[in-house]
N, C-alpha and C positions, 0 to 999 in steps of 0.2 A: 553550493550544496551539491552533493552527489546522491544518486538514487539507485536502489535495487528494488524494483517493483515486481513482486512475485504474485502468483495465484494462490499458493498454499505454503508459503514459508520456504525454508532452506531444505528442500526435499532431496537434493542429490549432490554429488561431488562437484559438478560444474557450477551450480549456484553457490555452493559453499566457497569455492575458489574465487568466484567473482566477488563475494563479500569481502574476503581477505584482501583481495586486490584493491578494493575501494577503501578499506580501512588503512592500508599501507603498513599493517603490522598484524601479528597474530590476534585471534579472538581473545586468547587468554591474557593479552595485554591491553584490552580495550574495555572501556566502561560504557554501559548501556542503560537507557531508560526505556521502559516499555509503556505503551499507551493502550489501555484496554477499552477506551471510551466507545468505540464503534459498536462493540458487543451489546451495550445496553440498549441501543436503539433498534436492534434487530428483533422482530417478533418471535423468531424461533430460537433466540438465544437469551437476550436480556441479562440482567444482573444475576449473580449466583454462580452456579457450577462452571459455566462457560468461561467467565472471567477468571475464576480460580485456576482452571486448567491451563489457560493461556499464560498467566503470570507464573504459575508454578512449573511450567514446562512439561505439562502432562497432556497436551493436546496432540492431535495427529498432524499438526502443522508446525514444524520446528522453528522456533524463534528464540525463546528465552532460555532454552536448555542447552545452548551451544558451548557453555564453558566460559562465559564472560568474566573478566577480572572483577567487575562489580555490576550489579543489576538493581535498578530502582524502578519505582512505579510513578508515572506522571499521569494523574487523573485529571483530565481537562475540565470536567464539570465543576471541580473544586477550585480551580485557579482564580475565577473572578471574585471569589470571596476572601482571598488572601492577598497580601502585598506582593508586588512583583519581586522585591528583593528576597522573598522566601523561595522562589522557584526559578527565576531567570538565570541566576548563577549556576544552578544545578544543570540546566540545559546547556549553557555555554561550556561547562566543563566536560560534558559527555562526548563520547566519540560517535555514538550511534543512537538513533531513535527507532524503536521497534513498534510499528503500528499494527494492531490486531485487525482482523476482518470484522464484518458486521454490517451496519448500515452506513453507507458512504455519506449521505447528506446529513445525517446526525453527527457524524465525525466532523464533517466540514463546518457545520454550524458551531460546534464547540471549539474547533481550532480558531475560528474567527472571534468568538465571544471571549475566549480565554486570553487572546493576544498572541498565541503561539504562531498563528499564520503570519502576523506582522513581523515576528521575530525571525522566522526562518531565513529570509533572504540575506540576513547579516551573518549567517552561520556558514561561511564558505567551506570550512573543512568538515562539516557535519555530514554523516551518512544517514540517509533515511531509508529504512527497510520496511516496505509495506507488504501486507498480506491481504489480498483480495480488496476489500473496501479501503484498507490502509494504503493500497497502491492507487486505486481509482481516484482517491481524494486529490491526488496531485495532477490530475488531468483537467482539461477545460470543461468537459461535460461527461455525464454518465449515460444519458439517454433514458427515455421513459421506461424501458424494460427493467431498469434497476432502481427505480424510484419506489421507496417504501415509506419511511418517515418523511413527512413533507415539511420543509423549512418555511418560516414566515414569508419568504420571498416567493414561494411556489415554484421556484426555478430548479432545473436539474444541473445548474452550473456548479463547478467545483473550483479548486484553487488555481488551476492553469499554470502550475510550475513546470510542467512539461507540455509539449505541443501536440500530443496524441492522446487518444482515448483507449481504454482497455476493456475487453470482454474476458473475464476470468473463468476458470473452471471449464474450459472447453471440453466437450464430450465426457463430462463426469458421469459416472454410472448412476449417481443418485440425483442427477439434475437432467431429466430428459428434455428440458427446454433449452439446453445449452449445446445444441448441435452446431456444426459448421454452417448449416443452412440458416439457423437462428442468428448466428453471429453475422452472417452476410447481410441478412435483413436489417439487423441492428445497425451495422456499419453504414448502411445506405442513408440512415438518418443523422449521421455525424457530419460535422462540417469540415473536419480535417482527417488526417491519417488515423487509423484505428487498428489496434492489434487484438486478435483473438489468441489467447494463450491457455495451454492446459496446465495441470498442476506440477508438471516437471519442467516448466519454463519460467524464466524471469526476464525482465528488461533492465539493462544496466545503462545508466545515463551519467556521463562524466563530461562536464564543461560543454553541454549541449550535444555531445556525441552519443548516439543511441546504438546499443548492441544487444541483440537477442542472445540469451544464454539458455540453451535447451538440451535436455535429454528426452524430450517428448515431441510434441508437434504444436505448431502455431501458424498464423497467417497474418500478414499485413495487408489491410485493405486501403487503397488510395482512390482518389477520384479518377486516376488514369489506370484502367484495367491492366495495361501492359506493364505498369510499374509495380504491381502487387508482387509480394514475395511470400513464400511459405517454407516451412521446414518440418522435418520429422526424423 
């Protein structure tokens, strides 16, 4: 599986080009399924207009409106109540899964409950495009700063399909708690490498190779200060 882990969707040309590279063909020839589930668990979004804006391509975080050959909705909370043969073939036939932002642990819970988390490792040609929580869910942990909805386990652990953590929306004007200093404090509580990324930045992962794609600024925090990287 290949990943494009964004803070705020396909915000610029560099991230757009990275997506096309991962797909290996134009967006207009690619089929997508969008996953709005994380939105429902976030106290400031929930069901309703936020989910509609994401699915209809009317949000400020471009994902669904990119001109896909086809676009469907994969609602994870519904999957446990229907037979696998109703939805698994749809996922296998898609080129890309588009995961909305919202509450990361809520999304992680329903990825596990639905069976999607177990299915993903077998989808070697699939591209996962995440937006904020949709990106963070692929990391090992999110850290206490990002815990909202609490899963039955009480843990902040996520799927661990990549080996680094993500602090999104760095220096966002509407999020005064998302400064570089806040990110550095958060990163100190992570057990592995951790990226702070702004809304013009994404992390591209192909066969375990990690590449930062950015027209903004970002920083990689590691246990060895001399190994840290940043860009702007």
